[in-house]
N, C-alpha and C positions, 0 to 999 in steps of 0.2 A: 202575489199574483194580482193583476188588475182585472176588471170585469171582462175585457176582451180576451185575455189569456184563458180565463175560466171557460168562456163560451167556446173558444177554439178547441180546448181540451175535451169539453163535453161533446162536441160534434164528432170526435173520433171514437166515441164509446158506443157500445151496443145498447139496445133497449131491452136488456135482460137483467134478471136479479143478480145481485152481487154486493161486494163490499168495496168501499173506496177509502183511500188514505191521503190526507194532505201532508206534504213533507216539506221540511226546510233543512238547508245544509248548515251545520254548526261546527265550530272549531273543536278539535280534540284537546286543546289546552296547551299548545306550545307557547313558550314565552315570546315577548315582543322582540327579543333579539334574534328569533328564528332558530334557536337551539332546539334540539329534539328532546322534548320532555316525555314523549310517548313510549320510550323504551324500544328494545329490539323486537318486541313481539307485536308491533303495530300491524294489524291485519287489514287496514282499509284498502278497498279495491281502488286501483288507479287506472284511469283510462289513458292510453298512450296515443299521442297525436301522430299525424302522418310522418312528420319529420323524424320522430323517434323510431317509428316503424321502419324507416329507410336507413336507420343507423346514423343519421346526421345529427350529432349533438353539439357540433361546434358553432352552429348558427343561431342557437337559442338566445334571444335577447333577454334583458332583465325582466321585462314585463311578462314574457312567456314563462320564465323560470319562476316568478312569483306566483303565476297562475297554477303551474304544476305543483308548487309547494302547497298552495291553498287547497288544491284538490286532494292531495295526499294527506293533508293535515286536518281533514274534516270528515264528517259522516252525515248521513241523512237521518234527521230526527223526525219521528212521527208526531205530528201536532194534533191530529184528529182522525178518528175512525168512525165511519158511518156505514149503514146498510141501505139498500135501495131495492125496490121492486123493478125499477127501470133505471139503470145507471146513468144513461144519457140525460134524462130529465132531472134526476136528483142532483147531479153535479152541476148542471146548467143553472139550477136555482141559486147556487152560491155566487153567481155574478151579481145578485142583488140580495145580500144577506138580510135576515130578518132581525138580527140583534147586533148590538155594538160588539159583544164578545165574539160572535162569529165573524163580524167584519174585521176585527183585529187579527183573528186566526187566518183568514184568507189573505190579508195584506202581508202577513208574515210568511206564508207558504210560498214555495218556489216551484212545486210540481204536485201532480196528483197521480197516484197509482191505483189500479183497480184489480179485483179478482172476481171473475164471473163464477157464479154458483148455479147448480141445477134448480134449486128451489129457494123460496123465500125463507123457509125455516133454516136451511143451511146457511143463508146469509146472516140470519139472526145469531146463530151459534158461533159462526166464524167471527163476527163482530165482537162477541164477548171474549173469544180467545185472544184476538189481537189487542183489545183494550188491556187485558190482563198482562200480555207479554210486553207491550211497548209503553203502557201507562202514559198515554198522551195527555198533555197538560190541559187541553181544552175539552176532554171527556169527563163525565162523571165516573169515578173509579172507586170500586169497593176495595177497602184496605186488605181484607182477608179473603179475597176471591180466589177461586180455583178455576182452571180452564177445563174445557171439554176435551176428552181424549181423542187423539188422532191415531191413524195407522200409517206407518212409514215403511217403505222398502228402500233400503239404503243404496248408495251408488258404488258399492264394493264389487270386486270381481265375482264374489259369491254374495249377493245381497242378503241382508238380514231383515226379517220382518218383526216388527214389535209395535206395542202400544206406547205412545209418547205424548207429551204436551209441549215438547220443545224439539221440533224436527231438526235433523242434521242438514247442513248445506248440501244441495244437490239431490236430496232424497225425493222419491216419489211419494206424495202424501195424500191420504184419503180421509174424509170426514169433514167436520167433526161429528161425533156420535153422542147420543144422550145417555145410553145405557151401557155403563162400563162393564158390568157383569156379563151381559150378553156378548159384548165385544171380546172379552177374554175367552169365552167359549168358542167364538168364531175363529180367533187367531190360533187357538190350540188345534182346532179342526184343520185349519190351513196347514199347520206344521205337520200334523199327523198324515195328512193326505199327500202333501207335496214335499215334505222333508226339508223345508227351508230352515236355515239356522236362526237362532234367536240370541246368540251369545255376543258379548262385547268383543271389540277388537283385541283387547288384552288376552282374553281367554282363547280367542281363535288362533292367535299367533303362536308359532313355535311349539305346537303340541306333538307329543310322541304317540298318543293314542286318543281315540274318540272319548268324549265325555259321557256322562250319564244320559243326556238327552238322546244320544244315538242309541244307547242300550235300550231305552224304553220306547223307541220308535218316533221320537219327536223331530229328529234331524237325520239327514242322510250322511252327515259327517264329512263335509268337504274340507275340513281342516287338516286331514292326514292322508297321505298317499294310499295307505292300505285299503281304504274304502273305495278307491278307484271311482270317484264321482266325476262323471263327464260334465264339463262346464257348459257345453251347449245344451245338454238335457236339463241341467239345473236352471239355466236362463229361460228355457222354454217353460219350465214349471213356474218361474217368477212371472212370466207373461200371463200364464193362466190365472195366477193369483191377482194380477192387475186387472184382468178382465172381470173377475168376480167382484172386486171392489168398485169397478166402474159400472156395475149393474147387471152383469151376466151371472145370475144366481146359479145357473146350472153348472158352471165351471167348478163349483165346490159341492153343490147339492147333489148332483148326479152320482159322483163317486161314493158319497156317504149313503145315499139311498140304496145303491147296489150292495154295499157292504152290510147295511141293515137287513136287506132282504135275504142275503146269504146267511147271516147270523140266525135269523128267524128260521130259515130252512134247516139249519143244523141244530135247531132247538136250543140255541144259546140265547135264551130269552132276556137275561139280564143285560147282555151285551147289546142285543137288538134294542132294548128300551133306552139304553144310554145313547145309542146312535140316533134313535128317534128324537130324543130331547135335543141332541146336537143339531139335527136337521131342522128342527123347529127354529132354533136360534139363527141358523144360517139363512133360512128363508125369511125370517122376520127382520134381519138386519137392514134390509133396504126398504122395509115398510111397504105401504101400498102405493100404487101408481108411480113407481120408480123413485119415490122420495127416499133419498139415501141417508137421511139423518133423523127423521121424525119417527118416534115409536108410537105404538097403538095406544088407545085410550086406556084408562086405568080399570074400567069395568066393562065387561061384555055387554051389560045392559045398564047404561047410565041411569042413575036414580039418585035424586037429591036426598032421599032419606038415608043413603048409604055413605054420607060424608063423615067418615070416622075421624079423619085428621083434618084440622083446619089451622091455617096460619093467619095471624092477624098482624098487619104491618102498619105502623104509624111513622111518619117522617117529619123531622124538624130540620129546617135549613137556616144556618147562621153564617153569613159571610160566604167564604169559600169552603165551608165544612158542613156536611149534612150528617144527621144521625137517623138511622132506621131502627126502631124497636120492633122486635118480633116476639109475639106471643104464640105458643104452640099448644093446641088443644087436641086431645084424643078422647073420643067417646064422650064429648061434652065436658071434659075436665081439663082445666088449665094445668099443663105439666111442665112447661119450660118458658123462661123469659130470657132474652138476650138482646144486646144492643150492638150495632155495627156502625162504624164511622166510614164516611166516604169523602174523597176529594171531589167537591162540586164547584166548578167554575162559577164565579160570582154572577148572579142573575138567573141561575137555573131555578125553575119552579119545582114544587114538590112532585108533580106528576112526572116530570122528566127524571128526577132522582129515582122514583120507583121504577120507571121504565128501564133504567140502567141497572138498578139493584137486582131485580127479579131474575133475569137470565144469568147474571154473574154469580149470584148467591146459590142458585139451584144447579150450578154447573156439575156438581158431583154429589148432590143430595137428592133424596127421594122427594118427588113432588107430593104435596098434600092433595086431598080431595077438593079443597076450596081455599082460596086466598081472599081475605077481606082487607081492603085498603082504605086508608084515610083520605086519599086522593085518587083520582082516576089516572092510571098510567098513560102517558102521552105516546102511545105506540100501538097502532092497529095491528101490526105484524105480531107483536108480543101477545095480544089478545087471541089472535088466530092460532098461534102456537099452543097456548094454554088450552084453548078449546079442543085442539086435536089431541092433546095429551089427556083430555078428560078432566081438566081442572076448572072448576067454576071460579070466576073472578067477579067480585061484588064490591060496591062502595055503599055500605048500608047507611040509611038515613034515620032509622028509628029501631027500637026494640033491643033485645039482648045483644045482637051483633054490633049495633051502634055503640053500646056500652063498652064492649070489648075494644072497639077501635079507639074510643076515648081513652081507655086505659093504656093502649099502646102509644097514643100521642103523649100522655103524661110521662111515660117511660122515656120517650124520645127526647122530650124537652128538659128532663131533669139533669142536673149537673152533679156528678158524684165526686168522691174524694180524688179519684184519679184525674178527673177533669181539673179540679182545683190545683193539684200538684203540677200538672203540665202547664197550666196558665201561670201559676206563680213562678215556675222555673223560667218561662219566657220573659216574664216581667223583670225578674231579678237579673237576667242576662242581657236585657235590652233587645230581645228578639221580636220580630214583627208579629209572629203568630204563635199560638199555643204549641208546645212541644208534645207531639204525639208519638213520634218514632225516634228512638235512641239506639245507636249502635255503640257497644262498649268494646274496647280493644285492650288486650294485655298480652305479654310475652312471658315465656317460661323456658328456662334452660338450666343445666348444671355445669357451671363454669364454661359455658359456650357449647356444651355437648347436648345433642337432642333438642335443639332450639325449635320452639313452636310458637305460633301465635293464635289467639282466639278472637273471634268477631261474633259477639252475641247481640241479639236484637230484643228490645223491649217496645211493645206497642200499648199505649194507654196504661203504662205503669206495670204491665205484666209481661213475662218472658214469652217470646214468640219462637219456640224452639225449632220450628220448621225452617226458620231463617237463620239459624246458627251456622257459622262456617268456621273452619279451622285450617291452618296452613303450616306445613313444615318450612322452616327458615334455614338459611345457611348457618352452619355452626360458627357462631361468632360471640365471643364473650364481651358484648357491647350492647347494653339495653337500648341505647339511643338508636344505634344502627338497626337493631332488630325491629324496633317500633317503626322506624322510617320505612323499612322494607315491607312490613305488614300493611301499613296504611297505604303505601304506594301500590301494593297489589290490589287492594280494594278500590282505590281511586281509578287505577287504569281500567279495571273491569267496568266501573261505572261509566266513565266518559266514553268508552268504546262500545257501550251497549251490550256487554257480555255478562252482566249480572242481572238476573231477572227480578231482583228485589228493588223496590222503590228507594229513591234517595232518602236518607234519614233527615230528621229535623235538626239533629245534633249528634256529633261524634264525642264520645267520652273516652278519654285516655286514662288508663290506670298508671298513675305516676305524678311527677311534679313538672316543674318548668322545663327541664331538659327533655323529658318524653314528649311534652306538648310541642316544644320547638321542633323536634324531629318529625312529629306528625304533620305540623304545618309546612315543613319543608316539602314533604311528599305531596300535600294538597296544592301548594304553589307550583310545584313542578308539573303537575298534570292539569291544573286549572279546574279541579273539582271544587265547586263553590258550596261548601258545607261548613257551618260553624263548628268549632271544636273547643273543648275545654278539658282540663285534667283534674283528677281528684286524688290527692296524696293521702296515703293511709295514716301517717303518723298523727297529724293534727286535723285531718279532715278539712283541709283548705281547698277551695275551688280555685284553680289557676286558669285565668283567661288571658287572651292577648291584651286586654285593657287593664288587667291588674289581678290582685288576689283577694278573694272573698272569704270571710270567716262567718258563715251563717250560723244562727242558733242551732243547738243540738236537736231541738224538737221541730225544726222547720220541715214541712212535708216535702218541699222540693229538694232539700238536701237528702232526705231519705230515699227519694226516687233515684238520685244519682248513686247513692250508696248501694242500692239493690242491684243496679246495672253493673257497677264497678265490681262488686263481690262476685257476681255471676260470671263476668268475664275472667276474673282471676281463677275461679273454681274450674271453669271449662278449660283454660290454658294448662293449669297444673295437672288436671286429669289426663289430657292428651299427652303432655310431656311424660308423665309416669308410664303411660301405655307404651310410648315409643322407647323410653329408656329401658323398660323391662323386657322389651322384645329384642334389644340389641345384644348380640353375642359379645362377651367380654372374656378377659383372661381368667375370670372367676370360674368359667365353665370347665376349665382344665384342672381344677383343684379338687383332690379327693375330699369327700365329706361335705362339699358344697353343691347341693342340688338346685333345681330351678327355683323352688320356693325360698330357700335360704339366700340365693343370689338376689332375688327380688327384695327380700327384707333388708339385706345389706345395702343395696343401692338406695332403697327408700330411706334408710336410716342415715347414710353418709352422703348420698347425692351423686357420687362418682367413684370409679375405681381408684382414682388418685387419693380421694379422701379415705377410702378403706385402707389404702397403703399406709397412710400417715396416722391411722387410729392406733390407740394403745391396746394392749391385750385386754385390759378391763373393759374398754369401750366395745371391743369386738364381742366379748363374752356377754355383754348386756343385750345383744341381739338374740331373739328367740331362735333356737336351733343351732347356735354356735357355742360349743363347749370349749374346755381348755385345750383339747387336742386339736380341734379345728382352728381355734384361734392361733395356736402355735404354727400350724401348717400355713395359715394365711400370712403370718408374719414372715415365715421363712421363704415362701414362694413369691411374695410380692415385694 
């Protein structure tokens, strides 16, 4: 966008709090020949021109066809997310960027989208959510961040209410909220009061009878005809819930208060006490003065002497990578130390890194009584939020607190063995930056049966199990085809923005040259630009597109690849065994072969075909299979 375009867009915006996003359109990765590498499940929205709307497809010229193809074959990539007290003024300031980095971002952007919020605090938390979800390349991003919870009412015939961090398309969304425990209490109260469903589409469909939620009063049971739920009445209840989350506290508080008073009148004091606590949560969810997201301060009477928990943050910035060391103190004793890495666009100052780190890190963690920082966070809105939460923010200059900050800085600046492994691996492979994030892939099957794939993630040399994924594959006795399908699945999700995980620095394939070739075929087909290597088990050779490496057995960067490769193998085999054991086979119909014996036979021989070809002696070697059962197996199979 040029400066005039930015000013024009800013002129259309309100002078209200909110969040803005700079967007650019990027290719989904089709080849230069124009062939469709995106697969049949390409879900990009396509705008239809007037000619198409009139049904006239014969007059479309080559230029128009190319434009339609480009539109279908691309998607909007979020480059930068920011918050503003006044959207109009903040976006207008980008017409004259303050730094070269922001100047590049604006030049690359093609449009600006905004979301208006009720409060500045809501804009702060929504910004943290969007950064986590989209991982914009020009924002400071915490590697292990978590987003703030939202509440969504889905767009179904009978809408579902639930807490989520990744809303469904078309859903009505409220939040974000800071206190997940309180929010869970409120959503349960919503369901008990109005009977809205909370189940998945899979559980909702094709039911013969209501589930346990209906039995315990959490759901009216619209999934089955026998409950005779009137859709109009259900929708009216959904609208009442919407009014509550929009700020009309009485829509939920009043029914709960009446029920509480009735319980007290009937001398059901325990029930009344529970309803009182629920009412407190409902009335507090909107906070004071209509603030829909800020919670109250941590102490009824703020007192500096009551700072039981203190977090000390030290930040070190190196190139496009920042490290924040956190020391956690309770009752004056240091009880925990940890380090966190962030993607920090080059040129970011330590204060900007801290301003991004604090809201992202505390998204789902309890705030301390005080936060001591090595640098002052460059964000007045952040300071105001912490003040409302009752958290003291200080940058100490002397004394014990300054000593703690110095210790945090030393932790942030040190390089540990994991750093050395990642740097050495990048150097050995000729990569531009240290390898921090590795995804390892492996496939497992039994002669083509119960084929599965694993996708495990290592961050800074350690497994990141929350980012593990697994996938059922088409049953095919072809390791290369299976690997191609697995990597294609991951690549498609990445380029289409359907995978919430960040792109890895390196893909690691369990196998040799053939498996790596299959993986690279998938990458080329989708245009996902991520380096990939393979590690073969037999001789521990590292296979790359440029050649094969035989690194020393004691090389730390080789050990890093081995750990990721072995974990990918373990995860794939575990999933394969689970599926294989759950499959009904001809063994189920044989007398003397129960579920446990069947599992042991399949684990020992890998498939029913291998059981069929086993000798009597081999069969009897399996625990639980005697001579009689072995004879029956030989006869029946």
